[in-house]
C-alpha positions as a printed NumPy array, in Angstrom:
array([[  0.291,   0.142,  -0.061],
       [  3.029,   2.389,   0.444],
       [  3.762,   1.971,  -3.273],
       [  1.107,   4.47 ,  -4.523],
       [  3.421,   6.088,  -7.069],
       [  7.097,   5.674,  -8.031],
       [  9.105,   4.254,  -5.409],
       [ 12.693,   3.99 ,  -3.965],
       [ 13.24 ,   1.403,  -1.045],
       [ 16.202,   1.434,   0.245],
       [ 17.658,  -0.846,   1.941],
       [ 20.643,   0.196,   4.606],
       [ 21.833,  -0.195,   7.947],
       [ 23.222,   1.917,  10.854],
       [ 27.097,   0.861,  10.262],
       [ 27.275,   1.121,   6.509],
       [ 29.542,   4.426,   6.133],
       [ 28.123,   4.542,   2.042],
       [ 24.206,   4.29 ,   2.814],
       [ 24.683,   7.458,   5.169],
       [ 26.287,   9.24 ,   1.787],
       [ 22.909,   7.775,   0.091],
       [ 20.62 ,   9.252,   2.58 ],
       [ 21.58 ,  12.662,   1.471],
       [ 21.176,  12.025,  -1.681],
       [ 17.505,  10.659,  -1.754],
       [ 16.619,  13.789,   0.438],
       [ 17.705,  16.169,  -2.251],
       [ 16.187,  13.951,  -4.991],
       [ 12.802,  14.338,  -2.674],
       [ 12.903,  18.123,  -2.876],
       [ 14.199,  18.157,  -6.389],
       [ 11.064,  15.708,  -7.665],
       [  8.608,  16.151,  -5.051],
       [  6.687,  14.067,  -2.651],
       [  3.734,  13.95 ,  -5.091],
       [  5.829,  12.234,  -7.823],
       [  8.36 ,  10.104,  -6.138],
       [  8.079,   7.8  ,  -2.109],
       [ 11.071,   6.796,  -0.592],
       [ 11.047,   4.042,   1.971],
       [ 14.001,   2.627,   3.978],
       [ 14.285,  -0.887,   5.143],
       [ 16.936,  -0.903,   8.224],
       [ 18.1  ,  -4.729,   8.077],
       [ 19.913,  -4.279,  11.124],
       [ 17.238,  -3.398,  13.208],
       [ 14.502,  -5.62 ,  14.886],
       [ 12.546,  -2.903,  16.335],
       [ 11.68 ,   0.8  ,  15.992],
       [ 13.797,   1.872,  18.638],
       [ 17.49 ,   1.534,  16.535],
       [ 15.7  ,   3.056,  13.387],
       [ 14.843,   5.823,  15.524],
       [ 17.959,   6.646,  16.441],
       [ 19.575,   6.397,  12.693],
       [ 16.725,   8.454,  11.516],
       [ 17.366,  11.051,  14.089],
       [ 21.287,  11.24 ,  13.097],
       [ 21.078,  11.546,   9.696],
       [ 18.124,  13.405,   9.294],
       [ 16.01 ,  10.485,   7.411],
       [ 12.707,  11.731,   6.914],
       [ 11.267,   9.097,   4.552],
       [  9.439,   5.793,   6.332],
       [ 11.885,   3.409,   7.54 ],
       [ 10.908,  -0.443,   8.918],
       [ 13.031,  -2.831,  10.947],
       [ 14.06 ,  -5.688,   8.67 ],
       [ 16.144,  -7.766,  10.397],
       [ 13.927, -10.709,   9.836],
       [ 14.684, -13.475,   8.318],
       [ 12.142, -13.539,   5.862],
       [ 12.746, -10.224,   4.763],
       [ 16.251, -10.731,   4.09 ],
       [ 15.356, -14.082,   2.233],
       [ 12.872, -12.766,   0.34 ],
       [ 14.95 ,  -9.338,  -0.994],
       [ 18.413, -11.913,  -0.817],
       [ 20.017,  -8.86 ,   0.761],
       [ 23.4  ,  -9.766,   2.245],
       [ 24.952,  -6.755,   2.085],
       [ 24.072,  -2.945,   1.719],
       [ 23.124,  -0.411,   0.34 ],
       [ 20.772,  -1.778,  -2.126],
       [ 18.493,   0.608,  -3.944],
       [ 15.184,  -1.098,  -5.458],
       [ 13.536,   1.406,  -8.296],
       [  9.741,   0.674,  -8.706],
       [  7.414,   2.583, -11.285],
       [  3.971,   3.865, -10.854],
       [  2.738,   0.137, -12.405],
       [  4.705,  -1.485,  -9.199],
       [  7.158,  -3.303, -11.409],
       [ 10.745,  -3.278, -10.696],
       [ 12.485,  -1.34 , -12.919],
       [ 16.29 ,  -1.242, -11.764],
       [ 17.969,  -2.737,  -8.447],
       [ 21.165,  -1.151,  -8.104],
       [ 23.694,  -3.485,  -5.139],
       [ 26.18 ,  -0.91 ,  -4.314],
       [ 26.836,   2.51 ,  -4.231],
       [ 25.473,   5.086,  -6.401],
       [ 26.619,   8.915,  -7.351],
       [ 23.634,  11.407,  -7.396],
       [ 23.381,  11.778, -11.063],
       [ 23.149,   8.094, -11.632],
       [ 20.413,   7.868,  -8.73 ],
       [ 18.666,  11.279, -10.72 ],
       [ 18.652,   9.157, -14.042],
       [ 16.535,   6.226, -12.402],
       [ 14.185,   8.299, -10.704],
       [ 13.614,  10.145, -14.048],
       [ 13.221,   6.681, -15.546],
       [ 10.291,   5.78 , -13.209],
       [  8.808,   8.914, -12.762],
       [  8.91 ,   9.793, -16.594],
       [ 10.379,  13.324, -15.98 ]])
């Protein structure tokens, strides 16, 4: 139900240096493309509950919804064994791109343009 527009699902965790850099890119992307055109959802694969997520979000200014993803079913379903992983989903709920490594901001914007049509 959260995928009601083009969406980025961002798999991260608290000890990932590259992940913290990408969060800044995501915040700028949301400003550039607009919240009405792009949804960003975080899944913290280190967190088992909201306590760890809350501290992560506060420290980095992550304003998007974030869920605890340290669950075997989540990690297995999405085949997550490292982070960052960025999943780009278009408005038809079709996964258009999966980036399983660090990403530079121009590349991020390129993929956002592909899923938003902007």
